[in-house]
C-alpha positions in Angstrom: -32.5 -89.8 27.4 -30.5 -88.9 24.3 -30.7 -85.6 22.4 -33.0 -87.0 19.7 -35.5 -88.3 22.3 -35.4 -85.1 24.3 -36.2 -83.0 21.2 -39.0 -85.3 20.2 -40.6 -85.2 23.6 -40.1 -81.4 23.7 -42.0 -81.1 20.4 -44.7 -83.3 21.7 -45.2 -81.1 24.8 -45.1 -78.0 22.5 -47.8 -79.4 20.3 -49.9 -80.4 23.3 -49.5 -76.9 24.9 -47.9 -78.4 28.0 -44.7 -77.7 29.9 -41.9 -80.1 29.1 -41.3 -83.0 31.5 -38.8 -82.5 34.3 -36.3 -84.9 32.6 -36.6 -82.9 29.3 -36.2 -79.6 31.1 -33.1 -80.8 33.0 -31.5 -82.0 29.7 -32.2 -78.7 28.0 -30.6 -76.8 30.9 -27.4 -78.8 30.5 -27.3 -79.2 26.7 -26.6 -76.1 24.7 -27.3 -77.6 21.2 -30.7 -78.9 22.3 -31.4 -75.7 24.0 -30.6 -73.7 20.9 -32.6 -75.9 18.5 -35.7 -75.9 20.8 -35.4 -72.2 21.2 -35.5 -71.7 17.4 -38.5 -74.0 17.2 -40.2 -72.1 19.9 -39.6 -68.8 18.1 -40.9 -70.3 14.9 -44.0 -71.7 16.7 -44.7 -68.3 18.2 -44.4 -66.6 14.8 -46.7 -69.2 13.3 -49.2 -68.5 16.1 -49.3 -64.9 15.0 -50.5 -65.7 11.5 -54.2 -65.6 10.7 -55.9 -69.0 11.2 -57.1 -70.9 8.2 -58.5 -74.3 8.2 -56.7 -76.7 5.8 -58.7 -78.8 3.5 -59.4 -82.4 4.6 -56.9 -83.7 2.0 -54.1 -81.4 3.3 -54.9 -82.3 6.9 -54.7 -86.0 6.2 -51.3 -85.6 4.4 -49.9 -83.5 7.3 -51.0 -86.1 9.8 -49.5 -88.9 7.8 -46.2 -87.0 7.5 -46.1 -86.3 11.3 -46.7 -89.9 12.1 -44.0 -91.0 9.6 -41.5 -88.6 11.1 -42.2 -89.8 14.6 -41.9 -93.4 13.6 -38.6 -92.7 11.8 -37.1 -90.9 14.8 -38.1 -93.9 16.9 -36.5 -96.4 14.5 -33.3 -94.4 14.3 -32.8 -94.2 18.1 -30.1 -96.6 19.4 -31.4 -96.3 22.9 -34.9 -97.3 21.8 -33.5 -100.4 20.1 -31.7 -101.3 23.3 -34.9 -101.0 25.3 -36.7 -103.1 22.6 -34.1 -105.8 22.8 -34.6 -106.1 26.6 -38.4 -106.2 26.2 -38.1 -108.8 23.4 -35.7 -111.0 25.3 -38.0 -110.9 28.4 -40.9 -111.9 26.1 -38.9 -114.7 24.5 -38.0 -116.2 27.9 -41.6 -115.9 29.0 -42.8 -117.6 25.8 -40.4 -120.5 26.2 -41.4 -120.9 29.8 -45.1 -120.8 28.9 -44.4 -123.4 26.2 -42.9 -125.7 28.8 -45.7 -125.2 31.3 -48.4 -125.4 28.6 -47.0 -127.5 25.8 -47.9 -126.5 22.2 -49.7 -129.7 21.6 -52.0 -129.2 24.5 -52.9 -125.7 23.3 -53.5 -127.0 19.8 -55.8 -129.7 21.2 -57.7 -127.0 23.2 -58.1 -124.9 20.1 -59.6 -127.8 18.3 -62.3 -128.2 20.9 -63.2 -124.5 20.5 -63.3 -124.5 16.7 -63.6 -128.2 15.8 -64.9 -127.5 12.2 -62.1 -125.1 11.3 -59.3 -126.0 8.9 -55.9 -127.0 10.4 -53.8 -123.9 9.8 -56.4 -121.6 11.5 -56.4 -123.8 14.6 -52.6 -123.6 14.7 -52.8 -119.8 14.2 -55.1 -119.5 17.1 -52.8 -121.6 19.3 -49.8 -119.6 18.3 -51.5 -116.3 19.3 -51.2 -117.3 23.0 -47.5 -117.8 22.9 -46.9 -114.4 21.2 -49.6 -112.2 22.9 -49.1 -113.0 26.6 -45.3 -113.1 26.7 -44.9 -110.0 24.6 -47.4 -108.0 26.5 -45.6 -109.0 29.7 -42.1 -108.1 28.4 -43.2 -104.7 27.0 -45.3 -103.8 30.0 -42.3 -104.4 32.4 -40.0 -102.4 30.3 -42.4 -99.6 29.6 -43.2 -99.2 33.3 -39.5 -99.4 34.3 -38.3 -96.9 31.7 -41.5 -95.0 30.7 -40.9 -95.7 27.0 -43.6 -94.7 24.5 -46.2 -97.0 23.1 -44.6 -97.1 19.7 -41.9 -99.3 21.2 -44.3 -102.1 21.7 -45.8 -101.9 18.2 -42.5 -101.8 16.3 -39.1 -102.9 17.6 -39.8 -105.2 20.5 -41.9 -107.7 18.6 -39.2 -107.9 15.9 -36.5 -108.8 18.5 -39.0 -111.2 20.1 -39.8 -113.0 16.8 -36.1 -113.1 15.7 -35.3 -115.0 18.9 -38.4 -117.2 19.2 -39.2 -118.3 15.6 -36.0 -120.4 15.1 -36.7 -122.0 18.5 -40.3 -122.8 17.5 -39.2 -124.2 14.1 -36.7 -126.5 15.7 -39.1 -127.6 18.5 -42.1 -128.2 16.1 -40.2 -129.8 13.2 -42.8 -132.6 13.2 -45.6 -130.2 12.3 -46.6 -130.2 8.6 -45.2 -127.1 6.8 -48.6 -125.4 6.4 -49.5 -126.0 10.1 -46.1 -124.7 11.2 -46.6 -121.6 9.1 -50.0 -121.1 10.7 -48.6 -121.5 14.2 -45.7 -119.1 13.6 -48.1 -116.6 12.0 -50.2 -116.7 15.1 -47.2 -116.0 17.3 -46.3 -113.0 15.1 -49.8 -111.6 15.2 -49.9 -112.2 19.0 -46.5 -110.5 19.4 -47.6 -107.3 17.7 -51.0 -107.1 19.5 -49.4 -108.0 22.8 -46.6 -105.5 22.4 -49.1 -102.6 21.8 -51.2 -103.8 24.8 -48.2 -104.1 27.0 -47.0 -100.6 26.2 -50.4 -99.2 27.1 -50.5 -101.2 30.4 -47.0 -100.1 31.3 -47.9 -96.4 30.8 -50.8 -96.6 33.2 -50.0 -95.0 36.6 -49.2 -97.5 39.3 -51.9 -97.9 42.0 -51.4 -95.8 45.1 
């Protein structure tokens, strides 16, 4: 873990009222700058705890929660290590999607979707077909990486699908050049939606404890 991630995880444990994880504690013991910053934050947190409690208005609470979520997302996006993890998850998902497309060709999936929604307009049928090639491979790629490295769920929702789509969409466009433009757009859109949903699902699956 780098310093940014250690500090973020330390703040999470502070807000949750829990002791920091062993990896965080080891890093703090060896890193003087992180130890100094977290010490100052701990002192400020203790001082804040001594102040009289006042419930914020609903509007202030919503703004504070939005700000905290934004700051957490910004720290994730700025982390080079997190992007490296995302790249690995995205490439695993890309390879899984290509393999799935060879085992279950796109045309067969589209035909199957037509039997499920025969009265639906073309682009929606292609969107439903594309969901499979984004959702399943991305869930697999992120779940493997999340379980191997214990990365947070935000990884699956943000960076990994971007890497996955950057690699897969050009491949899909070349392979499906015979599709009409509107249907190709629907198919690619389905892959994108499936990638985002699959990434989030894969991160949750990867964070679950392994069975004993």
